[in-house]
Every structure is written in C-alpha cells, then in structure tokens.
C-alpha positions as CSV (number, residue, x, y, z in Angstrom):
1,P,6.0,-7.8,1.8
2,H,7.4,-4.9,-0.6
3,Q,8.9,-7.3,-3.6
4,R,11.5,-4.6,-4.8
5,I,12.3,-4.2,-1.1
6,F,12.3,-7.9,-0.4
7,E,14.9,-8.4,-3.4
8,I,17.2,-6.0,-1.7
9,L,17.2,-7.9,1.6
10,K,17.8,-11.0,0.0
11,F,20.9,-9.6,-1.7
12,N,21.8,-8.2,1.3
13,T,21.7,-11.1,3.6
14,S,22.9,-13.4,0.9
15,K,26.1,-14.3,2.6
16,I,24.6,-14.6,6.4
17,K,23.8,-18.1,7.0
18,N,21.1,-17.9,9.7
19,I,18.7,-15.7,7.9
20,K,15.8,-16.8,5.8
21,C,13.8,-14.3,3.9
22,V,10.1,-14.5,3.7
23,N,8.3,-12.1,1.6
24,L,4.9,-11.3,3.6
25,A,3.3,-8.9,5.9
26,V,3.5,-9.8,9.8
27,G,0.2,-9.0,11.9
28,N,-2.3,-10.4,14.0
29,K,-4.1,-12.6,11.1
30,I,-3.3,-14.9,8.3
31,G,-4.8,-14.1,4.6
32,K,-4.4,-11.2,2.2
33,I,-4.2,-7.6,3.3
34,K,-3.9,-4.5,0.9
35,F,-0.4,-2.8,0.9
36,R,0.2,1.0,0.0
37,D,3.0,1.3,-2.3
38,Y,4.9,4.7,-1.9
39,N,7.3,4.8,-5.0
40,E,8.7,7.8,-3.9
41,N,10.1,6.3,-0.1
42,Y,9.4,2.4,-0.1
43,G,10.3,2.8,3.4
44,A,6.8,4.4,4.0
45,S,4.9,1.9,2.5
46,H,2.3,0.5,4.7
47,I,-0.9,-1.5,5.4
48,L,-3.8,-0.2,4.0
49,E,-7.1,0.2,6.6
50,N,-9.0,2.1,4.5
51,N,-10.6,2.0,1.2
52,I,-7.9,4.2,-1.2
53,K,-8.1,2.7,-4.4
54,K,-4.9,3.4,-6.1
55,N,-1.2,2.6,-5.4
56,Y,-1.8,-0.3,-3.5
57,F,-1.4,-4.2,-4.2
58,K,-2.1,-7.1,-2.0
59,V,0.1,-9.3,0.1
60,N,-0.2,-12.5,2.1
61,I,0.0,-11.7,5.8
62,S,0.8,-14.2,8.7
63,K,1.2,-14.0,12.7
64,L,4.8,-13.9,13.7
65,S,3.8,-17.1,15.7
66,N,3.1,-19.0,13.0
67,L,6.5,-18.4,11.3
68,V,9.0,-19.4,13.6
69,K,9.1,-23.1,15.1
70,I,8.2,-22.8,19.0
71,S,11.2,-25.2,19.6
72,N,13.7,-22.0,18.1
73,S,15.2,-19.7,20.8
74,I,14.4,-16.3,19.7
75,S,16.4,-13.8,21.5
76,Y,15.7,-10.4,19.7
77,I,12.8,-8.9,17.2
78,K,12.8,-5.9,15.4
79,I,9.8,-4.0,14.4
80,D,9.6,-1.3,12.0
81,T,6.0,-1.6,10.4
82,E,4.8,1.7,9.8
83,G,1.9,1.7,12.5
84,M,1.4,-1.8,12.4
85,E,3.8,-2.5,15.5
86,F,1.2,-3.4,18.0
87,E,-0.4,-6.0,15.2
88,V,2.8,-7.7,15.1
89,L,3.1,-7.8,18.9
90,K,-0.5,-9.7,19.2
91,G,0.5,-11.7,16.5
92,G,3.6,-13.1,18.2
93,K,2.3,-12.8,21.9
94,E,3.2,-16.7,22.1
95,L,6.8,-16.1,21.1
96,I,7.2,-13.1,23.2
97,K,6.0,-14.9,26.5
98,K,7.9,-18.2,26.0
99,F,11.4,-16.3,24.8
100,K,11.6,-12.9,26.3
101,P,13.4,-11.6,23.6
102,L,14.8,-8.3,23.3
103,I,12.6,-6.1,21.1
104,S,13.4,-3.1,19.2
105,I,10.2,-1.0,18.2
106,E,9.3,2.4,16.4
107,Q,6.6,4.5,17.6
108,K,4.9,7.9,15.8
109,K,2.9,10.5,17.7
110,S,0.0,9.3,16.1
111,E,0.0,5.5,17.7
112,F,-0.4,7.4,21.3
113,K,-4.2,6.8,21.8
114,A,-6.4,8.5,24.6
115,N,-7.3,4.9,25.7
116,C,-3.7,3.8,26.4
117,T,-1.3,4.8,29.2
118,E,1.4,5.2,26.2
119,T,0.6,3.5,23.3
120,S,-1.1,0.3,22.6
121,S,2.3,-1.7,21.9
122,L,4.3,0.0,24.9
123,D,1.0,-1.0,27.0
124,F,1.6,-4.4,25.6
125,L,5.1,-4.8,26.4
126,R,4.9,-3.3,29.8
127,H,2.2,-5.7,30.8
128,N,4.0,-8.6,29.6
129,G,7.0,-7.4,32.0
130,Y,9.0,-5.3,29.8
131,R,10.7,-2.2,30.5
132,I,11.4,0.5,27.8
133,Y,14.6,2.4,26.8
134,T,16.0,4.8,24.4
135,I,19.4,6.1,23.5
136,K,19.9,9.5,24.2
137,E,22.8,11.7,22.5
138,S,24.1,14.9,23.9
139,L,26.7,17.0,21.8
140,E,29.3,19.1,23.3
141,T,28.8,22.4,21.1
142,K,26.7,25.3,21.7
143,N,26.5,26.0,18.1
144,Y,22.8,25.4,17.0
145,F,23.9,25.0,13.4
146,L,26.4,22.1,14.0
147,K,23.7,20.4,16.2
148,K,21.7,20.1,13.3
149,L,24.3,18.9,10.9
150,K,25.9,16.6,13.4
151,I,26.1,13.6,11.4
152,I,27.7,15.3,8.4
153,Y,30.0,18.1,10.3
154,G,30.4,15.4,12.8
155,F,33.3,13.3,10.7
156,F,35.0,17.1,9.7
157,T,34.8,18.9,13.0
158,K,35.4,18.4,16.7
159,I,32.1,17.7,17.7
160,K,32.0,15.2,20.6
161,I,28.8,13.2,20.8
162,S,27.8,11.1,24.0
163,R,25.5,8.8,24.0
164,N,23.6,6.8,27.2
165,I,21.2,4.2,27.3
166,I,18.2,5.6,29.6
167,E,15.0,4.0,30.8
168,L,11.8,5.7,30.1
169,K,9.4,5.0,33.0
170,N,6.6,7.1,31.2
171,V,6.8,7.3,27.3
172,K,5.7,10.8,26.2
173,K,3.6,11.4,23.1
174,N,6.7,12.1,20.4
175,D,8.0,10.1,17.6
176,Y,10.3,7.4,18.6
177,N,12.7,6.0,15.7
178,F,14.0,3.4,18.1
179,L,13.2,2.3,21.5
180,I,14.4,-1.0,22.9
181,A,12.2,-3.3,24.9
182,V,14.2,-5.3,28.1
183,H,12.6,-7.9,29.9
184,K,12.9,-7.8,33.5
185,D,14.0,-11.3,33.6
186,Y,16.6,-10.4,31.0
187,L,17.8,-7.5,33.0
188,K,18.0,-10.0,36.2
189,K,20.3,-12.6,34.3
190,S,22.5,-9.8,33.3
191,L,23.1,-8.4,36.7
192,I,24.3,-12.1,38.1
C-alpha cells in the first residue's frame, strides 16, 4: 500500500498484460488502517497495531477474497507483508480452500507464539492440507569468509552452490525469507 513502492510496481509490471496493480493493504478486514513508513527501508514498512503517532499514514485495506473474482483460477500467491501474513491468509481463506494455490510466505522468529505448533500462518496452512518446503543451499568450500560472501565472490571464484528443495515437517523458530506451501492435492497430481 506504500504509494512510492506502488509506482515502482506499476512501472516494473507495465509491459505484463495479466497483472493488475491495486494500491491497498491486504488483511482480514475492510476499511482503513495505519501504515508505518520507514523512509530508510521501504521494505520494512508495515501495518501499525499500536499507538505510535509519527511516521505513519492511513491506507485502505481489504480481504484477498474480496479482490479476486471467485470465478478466476488462482495458482500462486506470494505473501511478504512484514508480520501480516496470517491476516492475509485468513482474508483469503475462501480462495485458498477453493483453488489450493502454491503459496510462498515469509516468517520471522517473532511470529512463533507459545500457543502455536509453529506460527499461526503455518498452522493455518497445515490445517488446510498444505505441506511446507524450503530451499537449502550448500557450498562446496571450507573457507568461512567465502561462505559468508558467496553471492559476491561466487561470480569470481570456483564456489559450487547446490540447492535442494526439502520438506519441513516441523518449522523451527527462526527467520525464514522463503517458505513454500504446497497443497497435498497438488502433490498427488504432480506424481501422476
């Protein structure tokens, strides 16, 4: 819902015909909500749930299920909403149950609560028939410095990076930049 980021999104997708950009927040309610503006890092901007009185503006919020016509087929949903992932999932419950799309999601340590097996988002996905996967990278080098700088130095050295998709039966408390949820029905179709 950040206006500056929205303008960049429109520019980046202007030549792609099947993308419609909508400037609002997505959650589990309809109306207006406070949005925290981080000028130093727009990617960290997020919905406010407390009474901070500076660096915020109000944005429109809607449910995911209200934004998409139920007759349209949904095959993939990407959610990176700085702690609002569970609210987005709840607001898209009807779409998720009907279409069983692949869902990529980010989870932070702070989202692991004592009353959840994993996080509210992951509990929701598992309850709705999803299995959780991630990508594990391994480097074939023993040099600690090169491991830490693999992205930069990988272009110039002979570092070999292998990537494997692994299922997480129990997601441990950690920061996850990329988890993918795959519905069990999708997995059955893929195996046929």
